[in-house]
N, C-alpha and C positions, 0 to 999 in steps of 0.2 A: 761500536759503530763510529766511524770516522766523522769528526766534526767538520762541517763545511760552513764557513762563515757567510753571513748575509753580505750582500754588496749593495751599494747605494749609488744612485745617480739622479740627475735632474735634467730638465730641458725647458726652454721657454719658446713659445711660438707667438708671434705678433701678426695680426691680420687687420686690414682696414676694409670696411664694407661700405657700399653706397646704400646704407639703410640706417635708420635711427637706432639708438641703443635699445629702445623698446622693442623694435622689430627683431633685432638680433637676440635679445633676451627671450622673446617669445619662441624663437626657433629652438631654444634649449628647453623651454618650459612645456610646450605643447607636445603630447606624446606622438601624434601623427607626424608633426613637423620634425621632431627630433629623430624619429626612426628613419625618415626619408633621407636624411643626410649622414647620420652617424653609423648606420648599419652597414658594415663592410662585408658581412656574410649573409645578406638578406635571403638568398636562395636556400640557406641551410638553417635558418632560425627556427627553433622549435618552441621558444617561449620568449615573450617580451612584455614587460610591464614598466610603467613609469608613474610613480607617486611623487610628484614634484612639490615638496614642502620640506621644511626643516625636520629632520629625522625620517623623512620619506625615503623610499628605496627605488632603485632602478635595477631590473633583472633582465639579463640577456643571455640566453642559452642557445648554443649552436651545436648541431650534430654534423660533423664533417663526413664526407664520403668514405674516408678510411675507418670510420667507426668511433673516432675520438669525440668526446663531448667537451666543449669549452663553456665554462660558466663565468660570467662577469656579474658581480654583485656590487652595487654602489649604495652609499648612504650619504644623503645631503645634510650638511651641518649648518651652513649659513646661506641664506638666499635673500639678497637685497635687490628688488626689482630694478632691472635695467642698469644695475651697478656692479653686482658681484654674485658669484656662485662658488661655494667651497664644498667639495665632496671628497670622500675616500672611496676607493674601490679595490677589489681583489680579483685576480684572474686565476682560475683553476682549469686544468685539463684532466679529465677523468678523475675529478675530486682531489687531485694533487695540487696544492698551492704553489703557484709560480712567483707571484709578486703581489705587493700591496702598494697603492699609490695614494698620495694626497694631492689634490688638484685645486687650484684657484683660478677662476676665470673672471677677469675684470673688464668692464665695458666703460668707455668714456667717449664723449663727443669730440669729434675733430672736424676739420674742414670738409672732409669727404663724407662723413656721416658718423661712423663708429670706428673707434680703435679698440680692438679686443686683444687682451694679453692672457694667454693660456700658460700657466706654470704648473709643471708636474714634477713631484719628488717621488722617486721610486725606491722601494726596498725589494731586492730580489732574494729569494731563499733557495737553499739546497743546490746551489750551483747554477741555477737558471739565470741567463742574461740574454736580453734581446733588445737592448737600447735602440739600435739603429732601426730595427723592424718596428718597434713601438713608436719611435719618432716619425718614421715614414707613414705608418698607418694613421697616426693622429693628424699629420699634415694633410693626408688625402681626405680624411673626414672633414677637416676645416675647409679644404678646397671645395668639397661638395656643399658645405654650408654656404660658402660664397656664391656658388651657382644657384642654390635654392633662393637666396636672398635677391639675386639679380633678376629673377622671374617676376613678371608683373603681378601685383596683388590679385588674388583670386585664382591664380594658376599655380601657386606654390603648393607642393605636396610633400 
């Protein structure tokens, strides 16, 4: 069997929100809020769970129209309310591992409300690489987070 080396990359996304660090953190911590902005395949989701605590898990499984099944499994390692979230996650398609990532999300107060820094370090396996797609998808999710945070309290979903 031919050896295919793993490849590594990373990216950083910075966002500023007109909301407090507590509100931004809650959008990550509350299962309904999180799913409303982070689920880019909502119409195809077959399973979603969020246990937001250290060593808790987030599970998101999607069945695509072409029959493929995507599985995303996360484990939270460090959670500091309104300050920081550190988690790792893997992505599989039809049980084939594509990548494993380590993510740090940091929240700080700024003049607008909150500055959030999202840092992802990726390890791709067996020749899979989709950095630009992953970056774009993450940016789109964080854009949806910004839209969710801009809605008046009580109308956020």
